[in-house]
C-alpha positions in Angstrom: -19.5 13.6 28.7 -20.1 13.4 32.9 -24.0 13.8 33.3 -25.0 15.0 36.6 -27.7 13.0 38.6 -30.8 13.7 39.8 -29.4 15.3 42.8 -26.5 17.0 42.0 -28.0 19.5 43.5 -29.2 18.3 46.7 -28.1 19.1 50.1 -25.3 18.0 51.8 -25.0 15.2 53.8 -26.0 15.7 57.4 -23.3 14.5 58.7 -21.6 17.9 57.4 -19.6 15.4 54.7 -17.9 16.8 51.5 -21.2 17.0 48.5 -19.1 14.5 46.3 -20.4 16.7 43.5 -18.1 19.9 44.8 -15.3 17.4 44.0 -16.2 17.1 40.2 -15.9 19.8 37.6 -17.2 20.0 34.0 -15.2 17.5 31.3 -16.7 18.3 28.3 -14.1 19.9 26.9 -11.8 18.3 27.8 -12.7 15.2 26.9 -13.5 16.8 22.9 -9.4 18.1 23.1 -8.1 14.8 24.2 -10.5 13.0 21.6 -9.0 15.5 18.9 -5.8 14.9 20.0 -6.0 11.4 20.0 -6.9 11.2 16.6 -4.1 13.6 15.5 -1.9 11.4 17.6 -2.9 8.3 16.4 -2.8 9.2 12.6 0.7 10.9 13.0 1.8 7.3 14.5 0.0 5.2 12.3 1.9 7.1 9.0 -1.2 8.9 7.9 0.5 12.0 7.4 3.7 12.8 5.1 6.8 14.6 6.2 6.8 18.3 5.0 2.8 17.8 5.1 1.3 21.5 6.5 -1.4 21.2 8.9 -3.9 24.2 9.2 -5.8 24.7 12.5 -8.7 25.4 9.9 -8.7 22.6 7.8 -8.2 20.5 10.6 -11.1 21.7 12.3 -13.3 21.3 9.2 -12.2 17.6 8.9 -12.6 17.1 12.3 -16.1 18.8 12.8 -15.1 20.5 15.8 -14.1 24.3 16.7 -11.0 25.2 15.8 -9.6 25.6 19.5 -9.1 22.2 20.8 -7.4 21.5 17.4 -4.8 24.2 18.3 -4.3 23.1 21.6 -4.3 19.2 20.2 -1.3 20.7 17.6 0.8 22.5 20.4 0.9 19.5 22.2 2.0 17.4 19.5 4.7 20.1 18.9 6.0 19.9 22.5 6.6 16.2 21.5 8.6 16.9 19.0 5.6 15.3 16.4 5.1 18.3 14.6 6.9 21.9 14.1 5.9 25.2 14.2 5.6 27.3 11.7 6.3 31.3 10.8 2.8 31.3 9.6 1.4 29.5 12.5 0.6 26.3 10.8 2.5 23.3 12.0 4.1 20.5 9.6 5.3 17.1 9.9 9.1 17.4 10.5 11.5 16.7 7.2 13.4 13.8 7.1 17.4 14.2 7.3 19.7 12.1 8.1 20.4 13.6 11.8 16.5 12.9 12.6 16.9 9.7 10.8 19.9 8.5 12.4 19.1 9.9 16.0 15.8 8.1 15.8 16.6 4.6 14.4 19.1 4.5 17.4 17.1 5.4 20.0 14.2 2.8 18.8 16.7 0.3 18.4 18.4 0.9 21.8 15.3 0.9 23.8 12.7 -1.0 22.1 15.3 -3.9 22.0 15.0 -3.5 26.2 11.9 -3.9 25.8 11.9 -7.1 24.1 14.0 -8.2 26.4 12.0 -7.4 29.3 9.0 -8.8 27.9 10.9 -12.1 27.0 9.9 -14.0 30.2 6.6 -12.9 30.7 5.1 -14.1 27.2 2.9 -17.3 27.1 2.0 -19.8 24.0 -0.7 -17.6 24.1 0.5 -14.4 23.0 2.9 -16.4 20.5 -0.6 -17.6 19.2 -2.1 -13.4 19.1 1.8 -13.1 17.5 1.1 -15.5 14.6 -2.3 -14.5 13.6 -1.5 -10.9 13.5 1.2 -11.6 11.1 -0.9 -13.8 9.3 -3.9 -11.0 8.7 -0.6 -8.6 7.6 0.5 -10.9 5.2 -3.1 -11.5 4.0 -3.3 -7.7 3.7 0.0 -6.6 1.5 -1.6 -9.7 -0.5 -4.2 -7.0 -1.8 -2.2 -5.0 -4.8 -3.7 -1.8 -5.6 -5.6 -1.2 -2.7 -5.6 1.7 -0.3 -4.0 -1.2 2.9 -1.9 1.3 4.3 -3.5 2.0 7.3 -4.5 -1.2 8.0 -1.0 -2.6 7.5 0.3 -0.1 9.7 -2.1 -0.5 12.4 -1.4 -4.1 12.4 2.0 -3.6 12.7 1.7 -1.4 15.9 -0.4 -4.4 17.4 2.3 -6.4 17.1 4.9 -4.7 18.4 3.4 -3.2 21.1 1.4 -6.5 22.3 5.4 -7.9 23.0 5.9 -4.0 24.7 3.4 -4.4 26.9 4.6 -7.5 28.3 7.3 -5.8 29.4 5.0 -4.6 32.0 7.1 -1.1 32.5 5.3 1.6 33.2 7.9 4.4 32.4 9.5 2.6 29.1 5.8 2.3 27.1 5.6 6.2 27.0 9.0 6.8 25.5 8.4 4.1 23.3 4.9 5.5 22.2 6.7 9.1 21.6 9.4 7.2 19.4 6.7 6.0 17.0 4.7 9.5 16.9 8.1 10.9 15.8 8.5 7.9 13.3 4.8 7.8 11.5 6.3 9.8 8.5 9.3 8.0 8.0 7.9 4.4 8.0 5.2 5.6 5.5 7.5 6.9 3.3 9.7 3.5 3.7 7.0 1.8 3.1 6.3 3.6 -0.2 10.0 2.9 -1.7 9.7 -0.9 -0.4 6.4 -1.0 -3.0 8.5 0.8 -5.5 11.4 -2.0 -5.2 10.0 -4.9 -3.7 12.5 -7.5 -1.5 11.9 -9.4 1.5 8.1 -9.2 3.0 7.4 -6.8 5.6 6.5 -9.0 7.7 10.0 -11.5 7.6 12.0 -9.7 10.6 8.4 -10.4 12.7 8.2 -14.0 12.0 11.6 -14.2 12.8 11.2 -12.5 16.0 8.7 -14.6 17.2 10.6 -17.6 16.5 13.7 -16.0 18.6 10.9 -15.4 21.4 9.6 -18.9 21.4 13.1 -20.5 21.7 13.6 -18.1 24.7 17.1 -16.6 22.6 16.9 -12.9 24.0 20.4 -12.3 21.5 18.3 -13.6 18.4 15.2 -11.6 19.1 17.0 -8.2 19.7 18.6 -8.7 16.5 15.3 -9.5 14.5 14.1 -6.8 16.6 16.9 -4.5 15.5 16.7 -5.9 11.8 12.7 -5.0 11.3 13.7 -1.3 12.7 16.6 -0.7 10.4 15.2 -2.1 7.5 12.7 0.8 6.9 15.4 3.6 8.1 18.1 1.7 5.4 15.2 2.0 2.8 15.0 5.8 3.6 19.0 6.7 4.0 19.1 4.8 0.4 16.4 7.4 -1.2 18.5 10.2 0.7 21.9 9.2 -0.2 20.2 9.6 -4.4 19.3 12.7 -3.6 21.2 16.2 -3.6 23.4 16.9 -1.1 21.8 18.8 1.5 18.4 18.0 0.7 15.9 16.8 3.6 12.6 14.4 2.4 9.6 15.2 2.5 6.5 16.4 0.1 5.9 20.1 1.0 2.5 20.4 0.5 1.4 23.6 1.2 
Protein backbone atom coordinates (compact mmCIF):
# COMPACT_ATOMS: atom_id res chain seq x y z
CA UNK A 1 0.00 0.00 0.00
CA UNK A 2 1.27 3.50 -0.83
CA UNK A 3 1.50 5.63 2.32
CA UNK A 4 1.06 9.37 1.73
CA UNK A 5 4.03 11.46 2.74
CA UNK A 6 3.81 14.02 5.51
CA UNK A 7 3.38 16.71 2.90
CA UNK A 8 0.58 15.01 1.04
CA UNK A 9 -1.82 17.86 1.69
CA UNK A 10 0.68 20.67 1.28
CA UNK A 11 -0.06 23.51 -1.09
CA UNK A 12 0.90 23.18 -4.74
CA UNK A 13 4.35 24.34 -5.78
CA UNK A 14 4.64 28.08 -6.19
CA UNK A 15 5.81 27.67 -9.79
CA UNK A 16 2.35 26.43 -10.76
CA UNK A 17 3.47 22.87 -11.44
CA UNK A 18 1.08 20.01 -10.81
CA UNK A 19 0.99 18.50 -7.37
CA UNK A 20 2.34 14.97 -7.87
CA UNK A 21 -0.20 13.61 -5.40
CA UNK A 22 -2.96 14.57 -7.84
CA UNK A 23 -1.64 11.91 -10.24
CA UNK A 24 -1.89 9.14 -7.66
CA UNK A 25 -4.94 7.08 -6.81
CA UNK A 26 -5.50 4.69 -3.89
CA UNK A 27 -4.00 1.28 -4.62
CA UNK A 28 -4.87 -0.68 -1.49
CA UNK A 29 -7.91 -2.43 -2.98
CA UNK A 30 -6.23 -3.09 -6.33
CA UNK A 31 -3.20 -4.52 -4.57
CA UNK A 32 -5.36 -6.97 -2.64
CA UNK A 33 -7.14 -8.05 -5.81
CA UNK A 34 -3.82 -8.55 -7.56
CA UNK A 35 -2.50 -10.63 -4.68
CA UNK A 36 -5.54 -12.88 -4.66
CA UNK A 37 -5.37 -13.25 -8.43
CA UNK A 38 -1.65 -14.01 -8.34
CA UNK A 39 -2.06 -16.65 -5.63
CA UNK A 40 -4.90 -18.42 -7.43
CA UNK A 41 -3.06 -18.15 -10.74
CA UNK A 42 0.13 -19.64 -9.32
CA UNK A 43 -1.87 -22.44 -7.71
CA UNK A 44 -3.43 -23.30 -11.06
CA UNK A 45 -0.13 -23.14 -12.95
CA UNK A 46 1.54 -25.38 -10.38
CA UNK A 47 -1.25 -27.94 -10.51
CA UNK A 48 -2.64 -27.44 -7.03
CA UNK A 49 -6.17 -28.15 -8.27
CA UNK A 50 -7.60 -31.21 -9.99
CA UNK A 51 -9.59 -31.05 -13.20
CA UNK A 52 -13.24 -30.72 -12.24
CA UNK A 53 -12.55 -29.07 -8.88
CA UNK A 54 -15.33 -26.60 -8.07
CA UNK A 55 -14.10 -23.33 -6.61
CA UNK A 56 -16.61 -21.44 -4.49
CA UNK A 57 -16.11 -17.78 -3.73
CA UNK A 58 -16.98 -17.99 -0.03
CA UNK A 59 -14.73 -20.99 0.55
CA UNK A 60 -11.78 -19.36 -1.20
CA UNK A 61 -12.31 -16.08 0.67
CA UNK A 62 -12.17 -17.96 3.97
CA UNK A 63 -9.01 -19.81 2.98
CA UNK A 64 -7.35 -16.62 1.75
CA UNK A 65 -8.64 -14.65 4.74
CA UNK A 66 -10.11 -11.90 2.63
CA UNK A 67 -13.51 -10.61 1.54
CA UNK A 68 -15.42 -12.13 -1.35
CA UNK A 69 -15.00 -9.17 -3.73
CA UNK A 70 -11.32 -9.68 -4.66
CA UNK A 71 -11.92 -13.42 -4.97
CA UNK A 72 -14.90 -12.87 -7.28
CA UNK A 73 -12.91 -10.52 -9.49
CA UNK A 74 -9.87 -12.83 -9.56
CA UNK A 75 -12.04 -15.77 -10.61
CA UNK A 76 -13.61 -13.64 -13.32
CA UNK A 77 -10.18 -12.85 -14.73
CA UNK A 78 -9.21 -16.51 -14.67
CA UNK A 79 -12.43 -17.48 -16.45
CA UNK A 80 -11.65 -14.95 -19.18
CA UNK A 81 -8.19 -16.54 -19.51
CA UNK A 82 -9.80 -19.98 -19.94
CA UNK A 83 -8.08 -21.29 -16.84
CA UNK A 84 -11.50 -21.77 -15.22
CA UNK A 85 -15.04 -22.14 -16.50
CA UNK A 86 -18.28 -20.74 -15.12
CA UNK A 87 -21.05 -22.97 -13.77
CA UNK A 88 -24.78 -22.16 -13.66
CA UNK A 89 -24.76 -21.86 -9.84
CA UNK A 90 -22.26 -18.97 -9.95
CA UNK A 91 -19.41 -21.22 -8.97
CA UNK A 92 -16.48 -21.92 -11.27
CA UNK A 93 -14.50 -25.07 -11.84
CA UNK A 94 -11.21 -26.21 -13.25
CA UNK A 95 -12.07 -27.42 -16.78
CA UNK A 96 -12.50 -31.14 -17.30
CA UNK A 97 -9.89 -32.89 -19.40
CA UNK A 98 -11.30 -33.87 -22.77
CA UNK A 99 -9.42 -35.37 -25.68
CA UNK A 100 -10.08 -32.25 -27.74
CA UNK A 101 -8.75 -29.90 -25.07
CA UNK A 102 -5.78 -32.16 -24.41
CA UNK A 103 -4.74 -32.28 -28.07
CA UNK A 104 -5.27 -28.55 -28.54
CA UNK A 105 -3.12 -27.57 -25.57
CA UNK A 106 -0.38 -30.07 -26.43
CA UNK A 107 -0.19 -28.80 -30.00
CA UNK A 108 -0.06 -25.15 -28.91
CA UNK A 109 2.58 -25.75 -26.25
CA UNK A 110 4.88 -27.73 -28.55
CA UNK A 111 4.63 -25.10 -31.29
CA UNK A 112 5.10 -22.00 -29.16
CA UNK A 113 7.48 -23.32 -26.53
CA UNK A 114 9.55 -24.94 -29.25
CA UNK A 115 10.04 -21.53 -30.80
CA UNK A 116 10.96 -20.13 -27.40
CA UNK A 117 13.72 -22.72 -27.11
CA UNK A 118 15.00 -21.84 -30.60
CA UNK A 119 15.02 -18.13 -29.77
CA UNK A 120 16.65 -18.69 -26.39
CA UNK A 121 19.45 -20.99 -27.55
CA UNK A 122 21.86 -18.29 -28.88
CA UNK A 123 21.47 -16.31 -25.65
CA UNK A 124 22.12 -19.09 -23.15
CA UNK A 125 25.48 -19.07 -21.38
CA UNK A 126 27.49 -21.53 -19.33
CA UNK A 127 26.05 -19.87 -16.22
CA UNK A 128 22.55 -20.60 -17.51
CA UNK A 129 23.42 -24.25 -18.09
CA UNK A 130 24.77 -24.46 -14.53
CA UNK A 131 21.48 -23.07 -13.22
CA UNK A 132 19.43 -25.52 -15.30
CA UNK A 133 21.52 -28.46 -14.11
CA UNK A 134 21.13 -27.46 -10.47
CA UNK A 135 17.35 -27.18 -10.86
CA UNK A 136 17.32 -30.68 -12.32
CA UNK A 137 19.46 -32.03 -9.48
CA UNK A 138 17.11 -30.44 -6.94
CA UNK A 139 14.14 -31.94 -8.74
CA UNK A 140 15.71 -35.42 -8.81
CA UNK A 141 16.41 -35.15 -5.07
CA UNK A 142 12.82 -34.12 -4.43
CA UNK A 143 11.50 -37.12 -6.35
CA UNK A 144 13.57 -39.39 -4.09
CA UNK A 145 11.39 -38.34 -1.15
CA UNK A 146 8.99 -41.23 -1.68
CA UNK A 147 5.77 -41.17 0.28
CA UNK A 148 5.92 -37.43 0.87
CA UNK A 149 3.77 -34.73 -0.67
CA UNK A 150 6.37 -33.10 -2.89
CA UNK A 151 4.11 -32.22 -5.81
CA UNK A 152 4.22 -28.50 -5.09
CA UNK A 153 8.02 -28.60 -4.90
CA UNK A 154 8.62 -30.51 -8.13
CA UNK A 155 6.00 -28.46 -9.94
CA UNK A 156 7.68 -25.21 -8.95
CA UNK A 157 11.09 -26.57 -9.99
CA UNK A 158 9.69 -27.69 -13.33
CA UNK A 159 8.27 -24.23 -13.95
CA UNK A 160 11.56 -22.64 -12.90
CA UNK A 161 13.47 -24.86 -15.32
CA UNK A 162 11.32 -24.10 -18.35
CA UNK A 163 10.94 -20.38 -17.77
CA UNK A 164 14.66 -19.90 -17.16
CA UNK A 165 15.06 -21.01 -20.77
CA UNK A 166 12.06 -19.10 -22.11
CA UNK A 167 13.10 -15.79 -20.57
CA UNK A 168 16.39 -16.12 -22.44
CA UNK A 169 14.36 -15.81 -25.65
CA UNK A 170 13.83 -12.15 -24.69
CA UNK A 171 10.33 -12.03 -26.16
CA UNK A 172 7.90 -9.84 -24.28
CA UNK A 173 5.16 -10.95 -26.68
CA UNK A 174 5.56 -14.71 -26.36
CA UNK A 175 6.14 -15.01 -22.61
CA UNK A 176 2.54 -14.07 -21.68
CA UNK A 177 1.27 -16.55 -24.26
CA UNK A 178 3.36 -19.33 -22.73
CA UNK A 179 2.17 -18.35 -19.24
CA UNK A 180 -1.43 -18.59 -20.46
CA UNK A 181 -0.82 -22.08 -21.84
CA UNK A 182 0.74 -23.19 -18.56
CA UNK A 183 -2.19 -21.69 -16.69
CA UNK A 184 -4.55 -23.87 -18.73
CA UNK A 185 -2.31 -26.94 -18.40
CA UNK A 186 -1.87 -27.05 -14.62
CA UNK A 187 -4.55 -29.66 -13.89
CA UNK A 188 -3.35 -31.76 -16.82
CA UNK A 189 0.21 -31.86 -15.50
CA UNK A 190 -1.12 -32.70 -12.03
CA UNK A 191 -3.08 -35.67 -13.36
CA UNK A 192 -0.12 -36.82 -15.45
CA UNK A 193 2.09 -36.76 -12.35
CA UNK A 194 -0.38 -38.98 -10.50
CA UNK A 195 -0.46 -41.44 -13.38
CA UNK A 196 3.34 -41.46 -13.55
CA UNK A 197 3.51 -42.22 -9.84
CA UNK A 198 1.21 -45.20 -10.39
CA UNK A 199 2.94 -46.56 -13.48
CA UNK A 200 6.57 -45.59 -12.96
CA UNK A 201 8.90 -45.37 -15.95
CA UNK A 202 11.62 -42.94 -16.96
CA UNK A 203 12.70 -40.35 -14.42
CA UNK A 204 10.56 -37.23 -14.65
CA UNK A 205 13.66 -35.15 -15.45
CA UNK A 206 14.92 -37.45 -18.21
CA UNK A 207 13.88 -35.14 -21.05
CA UNK A 208 15.18 -32.12 -19.15
CA UNK A 209 18.67 -33.60 -19.11
CA UNK A 210 18.40 -34.34 -22.83
CA UNK A 211 17.28 -30.76 -23.43
CA UNK A 212 20.25 -29.35 -21.52
CA UNK A 213 22.61 -31.57 -23.51
CA UNK A 214 21.16 -30.38 -26.82
CA UNK A 215 21.29 -26.73 -25.75
CA UNK A 216 24.93 -27.04 -24.71
CA UNK A 217 25.73 -28.53 -28.13
CA UNK A 218 23.83 -25.66 -29.78
CA UNK A 219 21.72 -28.23 -31.61
CA UNK A 220 18.44 -26.40 -32.09
CA UNK A 221 16.61 -29.32 -33.72
CA UNK A 222 17.58 -31.74 -30.95
CA UNK A 223 16.64 -29.16 -28.33
CA UNK A 224 13.21 -28.61 -29.85
CA UNK A 225 12.67 -32.37 -30.10
CA UNK A 226 13.65 -32.87 -26.44
CA UNK A 227 11.19 -30.20 -25.42
CA UNK A 228 8.48 -31.79 -27.56
CA UNK A 229 9.20 -35.15 -25.94
CA UNK A 230 8.99 -33.57 -22.48
CA UNK A 231 5.63 -31.92 -23.15
CA UNK A 232 4.21 -34.91 -25.02
CA UNK A 233 5.07 -37.31 -22.24
CA UNK A 234 2.62 -35.78 -19.79
CA UNK A 235 -0.13 -35.46 -22.36
CA UNK A 236 0.43 -39.02 -23.63
CA UNK A 237 0.02 -40.41 -20.11
CA UNK A 238 -3.43 -38.86 -19.93
CA UNK A 239 -4.34 -39.93 -23.48
CA UNK A 240 -3.68 -43.49 -22.41
CA UNK A 241 -5.95 -43.06 -19.39
CA UNK A 242 -8.69 -41.48 -21.51
CA UNK A 243 -8.49 -44.34 -23.99
CA UNK A 244 -9.11 -46.74 -21.12
CA UNK A 245 -12.19 -44.88 -19.92
CA UNK A 246 -15.70 -45.30 -21.38
CA UNK A 247 -16.12 -43.29 -24.56
CA UNK A 248 -17.48 -39.81 -24.02
CA UNK A 249 -16.25 -39.48 -20.43
CA UNK A 250 -14.26 -36.40 -19.53
CA UNK A 251 -11.46 -36.82 -17.04
CA UNK A 252 -11.59 -35.00 -13.75
CA UNK A 253 -12.57 -35.36 -10.15
CA UNK A 254 -15.97 -33.78 -9.63
CA UNK A 255 -15.65 -32.16 -6.26
CA UNK A 256 -18.89 -30.63 -5.09
